[in-house]
C-alpha positions in Angstrom: 106.1 49.2 88.7 102.5 48.8 90.4 99.2 48.5 88.3 97.8 52.0 87.7 94.4 52.7 89.2 91.6 54.9 87.9 89.6 56.8 90.4 87.1 59.7 90.2 87.2 63.0 91.8 84.7 65.9 92.3 86.3 68.9 90.9 84.3 71.0 93.1 84.7 69.6 96.8 87.2 66.9 96.2 85.0 63.8 97.2 86.4 60.5 95.8 84.3 57.8 94.2 85.0 54.3 92.7 83.1 55.1 89.4 81.8 57.9 87.5 78.1 59.4 88.4 76.3 62.4 87.4 75.9 64.1 90.8 78.3 64.6 93.7 76.8 63.0 96.6 78.8 65.5 98.9 78.1 69.1 97.3 75.1 68.1 95.1 76.7 69.6 92.2 76.1 68.0 88.6 78.8 67.0 86.1 81.6 67.8 88.4 83.1 64.3 88.8 86.2 63.6 86.5 88.3 60.6 86.1 91.9 60.9 87.1 94.8 58.1 87.1 96.7 57.5 90.3 100.0 55.6 89.9 100.3 53.1 92.8 104.2 53.3 93.3 106.6 53.8 95.8 106.7 57.5 96.5 109.8 59.5 96.8 109.5 63.2 97.5 111.6 65.4 99.4 115.0 63.9 99.2 115.0 60.0 99.3 113.7 57.5 101.6 117.1 56.5 102.8 118.1 59.9 103.7 114.7 60.4 105.6 114.7 60.2 109.2 114.3 56.7 110.8 113.3 58.1 114.1 110.1 56.7 115.5 108.0 59.1 117.7 107.2 57.9 121.2 104.4 59.0 123.4 105.5 61.7 125.9 103.7 62.8 129.3 102.0 66.2 128.4 104.0 67.6 131.5 107.2 66.8 130.0 106.7 68.6 126.5 108.7 71.7 126.2 106.5 74.8 125.6 109.2 77.3 124.6 108.1 79.7 122.2 109.3 79.1 118.5 111.8 81.8 117.3 109.8 83.6 114.4 111.2 85.0 111.2 110.7 88.6 110.9 109.2 89.3 107.4 110.1 93.2 107.8 106.4 93.9 107.0 104.5 94.9 110.1 101.0 94.5 108.8 102.0 90.8 107.6 103.9 90.1 111.0 100.6 91.3 112.8 98.3 89.0 110.9 100.6 86.0 111.3 100.9 86.4 115.0 104.5 87.9 115.2 106.2 86.4 112.1 106.8 83.2 110.2 107.1 80.1 112.2 109.9 77.8 111.1 108.7 74.8 109.3 105.2 76.4 108.9 103.1 76.2 105.7 101.1 79.4 104.9 98.6 79.6 102.0 97.6 83.1 100.6 94.5 83.4 98.5 92.8 86.4 96.9 91.1 87.6 93.8 93.1 87.7 90.4 95.1 90.9 90.3 94.5 91.9 93.9 98.2 92.1 94.5 99.2 88.5 95.9 102.2 88.0 93.9 103.2 91.6 94.4 103.1 91.4 98.1 105.2 88.1 98.2 107.8 89.4 95.8 107.9 92.8 98.0 108.6 90.7 101.0 111.0 88.4 99.2 113.2 91.3 98.2 113.3 93.0 101.5 113.8 90.0 103.7 117.6 89.6 105.0 117.2 86.0 104.6 117.9 83.7 101.7 114.6 83.4 99.8 113.6 81.3 96.9 110.5 82.6 94.7 109.4 79.8 92.7 107.0 80.9 89.9 105.0 78.7 87.6 102.9 81.4 86.2 105.3 84.3 85.1 108.8 84.2 83.4 111.9 85.3 85.1 111.9 88.6 82.9 108.4 89.6 83.9 109.3 89.1 87.7 112.4 91.2 87.2 110.4 93.9 85.8 108.0 94.1 88.4 111.0 93.8 91.0 112.6 96.7 89.7 109.4 98.7 90.2 108.5 97.8 93.6 111.8 97.6 95.5 115.4 97.8 95.2 117.0 94.5 94.2 118.2 92.1 96.8 121.1 89.7 96.6 119.3 87.2 99.0 116.4 86.7 96.6 116.5 83.7 94.1 113.9 83.6 91.2 113.2 80.0 89.9 110.6 79.5 87.1 109.5 75.5 87.3 106.4 73.7 88.0 107.6 70.1 88.5 108.3 69.6 92.4 111.1 67.2 91.7 113.1 70.0 90.2 112.3 72.5 92.7 113.5 70.2 95.5 116.7 69.7 93.5 117.4 73.5 93.4 116.2 73.6 97.0 118.9 71.3 98.0 121.6 73.3 96.0 120.4 76.8 97.4 119.3 75.7 100.8 116.9 78.8 101.2 115.7 79.9 104.5 112.3 80.8 103.1 110.4 79.4 100.0 107.5 81.3 98.1 105.4 79.2 95.7 103.4 81.0 93.0 101.2 79.2 92.8 100.3 75.8 94.2 97.8 75.3 91.5 100.6 75.1 88.8 102.8 72.6 90.4 102.6 69.0 89.4 104.6 65.8 90.4 105.5 62.6 88.5 103.9 60.5 91.3 100.4 61.4 90.1 99.3 60.9 86.4 97.0 63.9 86.2 97.0 67.4 85.0 98.4 70.5 87.2 95.6 72.0 89.2 93.5 68.7 89.6 92.4 67.6 93.1 95.0 64.8 93.2 97.7 67.0 92.1 97.2 69.9 94.6 96.9 67.4 97.4 100.0 65.4 96.4 102.2 68.4 95.8 101.2 70.0 99.1 101.9 67.0 101.0 105.4 67.2 99.4 105.9 70.6 100.6 104.7 69.9 104.1 107.1 67.0 104.4 109.9 69.2 103.2 108.9 72.0 105.6 108.8 70.0 108.6 111.9 68.0 108.1 114.1 71.0 107.2 112.1 73.6 109.5 112.0 76.0 106.4 108.6 78.3 106.1 106.7 77.9 102.9 104.4 80.3 101.6 101.9 79.2 99.0 100.0 81.5 96.7 96.5 79.9 95.9 93.7 80.7 93.3 90.1 81.2 94.3 87.0 80.3 92.8 84.0 82.5 91.8 82.6 81.9 95.2 85.6 83.3 96.8 86.9 80.1 98.3 90.5 78.6 97.7 90.4 76.6 94.7 91.2 72.8 94.7 90.1 70.2 97.7 88.9 71.7 100.9 91.7 69.3 102.4 94.1 71.9 101.3 93.1 74.2 103.9 93.2 71.7 106.6 96.8 70.5 105.6 98.5 74.0 105.9 99.3 75.9 109.0 98.0 79.3 108.1 95.2 80.4 105.8 95.4 84.2 104.7 92.8 86.0 102.6 93.8 89.1 100.6 90.6 91.2 100.0 89.7 94.4 98.4 88.1 95.8 95.3 90.3 96.2 92.4 88.8 99.5 91.8 90.0 100.8 94.9 93.5 101.3 96.3 93.2 99.6 99.7 93.7 96.0 100.4 93.0 94.1 103.6 94.7 90.9 104.8 93.0 88.7 107.1 93.6 85.3 108.7 91.0 82.6 108.2 93.0 80.2 110.0 96.2 80.4 112.1 97.6 77.5 114.2 100.3 80.0 115.7 98.2 83.1 116.4 95.0 84.9 116.4 92.5 84.9 113.5 91.1 88.4 114.5 93.8 90.5 113.3 93.8 92.8 110.3 96.4 94.1 108.0 95.8 97.2 105.6 97.8 98.2 102.6 97.6 100.7 99.8 98.1 99.7 96.4 100.6 102.2 94.8 102.7 102.1 91.6 105.7 101.1 93.6 103.9 98.0 95.3 102.0 98.0 98.5 102.4 100.4 101.2 101.7 99.6 104.7 99.0 101.6 106.4 99.9 101.8 110.1 97.2 104.1 110.9 93.9 102.9 109.2 91.9 105.6 110.6 93.6 108.0 108.0 91.8 106.3 105.0 88.7 105.6 106.9 88.0 109.1 108.0 87.3 111.7 105.1 89.4 114.9 105.3 86.6 117.7 104.7 86.5 121.0 106.2 82.7 121.6 105.6 80.1 120.3 108.1 78.1 117.8 106.3 75.0 116.1 107.7 74.6 112.4 107.6 78.0 111.5 108.8 79.3 110.2 112.2 82.4 108.6 113.3 82.5 105.3 115.1 85.3 103.7 117.3 85.2 99.9 116.3 87.7 97.2 116.7 89.0 94.6 114.2 90.7 91.9 116.5 93.1 93.6 118.9 93.2 96.9 116.6 90.9 99.8 117.3 89.8 101.8 114.1 87.9 105.0 113.7 85.5 104.7 110.8 83.0 106.9 109.3 79.4 106.1 108.7 77.5 108.0 106.0 73.8 108.1 105.6 71.3 109.6 103.2 67.6 109.8 104.1 65.2 111.0 101.4 61.6 110.9 100.6 60.7 107.7 98.7 59.9 108.6 95.2 58.3 105.5 93.8 56.1 104.8 97.0 58.1 101.8 98.2 61.0 103.0 100.3 64.4 101.5 99.5 66.9 100.3 102.1 70.4 100.1 100.8 73.7 99.3 103.0 77.1 99.0 101.8 79.8 97.5 104.3 77.2 97.1 106.9 74.5 94.3 107.5 71.3 95.3 105.7 69.0 93.5 108.0 70.7 95.2 111.1 69.9 98.7 109.5 66.1 97.7 109.0 66.2 96.8 112.7 67.8 100.1 113.8 65.1 101.9 111.6 62.3 100.1 113.2 63.7 100.9 116.7 63.9 104.6 115.8 60.4 104.6 114.6 58.9 102.6 117.4 61.1 103.9 120.4 62.3 107.6 119.2 59.3 108.5 117.4 60.9 109.1 114.0 58.7 108.6 110.8 61.1 106.7 108.4 58.8 104.2 107.2 58.1 106.4 103.9 61.8 107.3 103.3 64.6 106.0 101.4 67.7 105.2 103.5 71.1 104.7 102.2 74.0 103.8 104.5 77.8 103.4 103.6 81.0 102.5 105.6 83.7 104.6 103.9 87.0 103.0 102.8 85.5 99.9 101.2 85.7 97.9 104.3 82.9 95.6 105.9 82.4 96.0 109.7 80.4 93.3 111.8 81.1 95.2 115.2 77.8 95.9 116.9 79.4 99.1 118.5 78.9 101.1 115.2 75.1 100.8 115.8 75.0 104.2 117.8 76.9 105.9 114.9 74.6 104.5 112.5 71.6 106.0 114.6 73.3 109.4 114.5 74.2 109.4 110.9 70.5 108.4 109.9 68.9 111.2 112.2 71.6 113.9 111.3 70.5 113.1 107.5 66.9 113.0 108.3 66.8 116.6 109.9 69.7 117.7 108.1 71.7 119.0 110.8 75.5 118.1 111.0 77.2 116.2 113.9 80.4 117.7 115.4 83.4 116.2 113.7 85.2 115.9 117.1 82.4 113.7 118.4 82.5 109.8 117.9 80.3 106.9 119.1 80.8 103.6 120.6 77.7 101.5 121.6 75.1 98.8 120.5 71.5 99.6 120.2 69.0 97.1 121.4 65.2 96.6 120.2 63.8 98.3 123.3 65.9 101.5 122.3 68.4 100.9 125.0 72.1 101.8 124.4 74.2 98.8 125.5 77.8 98.5 126.3 80.4 96.9 124.2 83.6 95.2 124.9 87.1 96.8 125.7 85.4 100.3 125.7 88.7 101.7 127.4 90.7 100.9 124.2 88.2 102.6 121.9 88.2 105.6 124.2 92.1 105.9 124.0 92.2 105.7 120.4 89.6 108.5 120.0 91.7 110.6 122.5 94.9 109.8 120.5 93.3 110.9 117.3 91.9 114.2 118.6 88.5 113.8 119.4 87.0 115.8 122.2 84.2 113.7 122.9 82.8 110.0 122.9 79.4 108.7 123.4 79.2 105.3 125.2 76.5 103.3 127.0 75.8 104.3 130.6 76.3 100.9 131.6 79.8 100.6 130.6 82.4 99.7 133.4 85.4 102.1 132.8 88.6 101.9 134.8 89.5 105.1 136.7 91.9 106.4 134.3 92.8 109.9 133.7 91.1 110.4 130.2 91.4 113.9 128.5 88.3 113.1 126.5 84.7 114.2 127.5 83.0 110.8 128.0 79.4 111.2 127.5 77.2 108.4 128.9 73.6 107.6 127.5 70.9 104.9 128.4 68.6 105.2 125.7 68.1 106.2 122.0 66.2 109.4 123.3 69.2 110.5 125.4 71.4 110.7 122.1 68.8 112.5 120.2 68.4 115.0 123.0 72.3 115.5 123.3 72.9 115.8 119.6 69.9 117.9 118.4 68.5 119.5 121.5 
């Protein structure tokens, strides 16, 4: 056996050093460099080297490379399929990260139980009895789902050879370890080595592998940054544990768009797919309340109708407060300045609180006009018609600017029963027969005149 070699890794960013030092040169953190032992030996991971393919890759002309689309595996979960770009690609590695207790394991177990394919669910954190108890609660037991409680990759691959699953789920990558590296599970070198072994297995057998990953207190995937570079898809499961709604986003996707969004509702029987997000983002009150406005926004290719709530009141302590939840606070200050300068509303001595309902964060500038409407409605205490919605950006000169894919927003508003939508005068709308009243405005003054006379 070859001589062992000692090296030093930064536990924060994964930078490697030949000797110990107090501060990491890469991330500038102190006391994060730890010693790890690397065994310089012949690595034998998935199967053995004599069984591995001896074929050497040769260069091909780009015109001769086949561009046939990969046949994807349907996960039987429409929200996950949308975020992945249509389903799981054979041989792909998908990394799912999120806060503790957010529902990562529940989502993956639920999918493993409803898949028609043979699925191996490997858990290094829970016993088989714990997984069975949760499975009985969330989904009817499936004959295609196999549970394995193991953390050593060599034993996992031995079971994979016997079962030959169509999909492998690893919960979680931070609990795995391999005999080829002499360090503890969860260390930089162990995460990197076990992921490399799983990548080799996935690519050689065309088996999709889903990894569940822990995250740090900053919200990043725990372990080296190279982990996110190695995998094909990085999914982020977001949401407040105190709210019942969860949002699934793709931070990286080699096989599809990163703009798509999946929404789930956490229930006692597992995660329910929310096919119509507007049902959770618009409150169902019969009373006419001031300070609320509906905006037509887009998340990726998906149109959403969201409710903006604003509260404007006199500043008690002299210095007015500006608070925004789910919306950029600096942009709120900009819009308030526009209203004061261009529309003549004296808001400098008022407290302004803004909230995007549903617990989501929106970056789409198309909600600017709804923010303006909600703030003005609260300021003069006059309610806005519930059947009216907004989709436009507000500029510093007080002009109402057009937004992208406005016809998609109009169609969504019409489908959900809105009678009118306010957009920019400069939007280019195709000549479709919309059955909704389209109100075109050029300046904030026009909006104020239309809403409040």
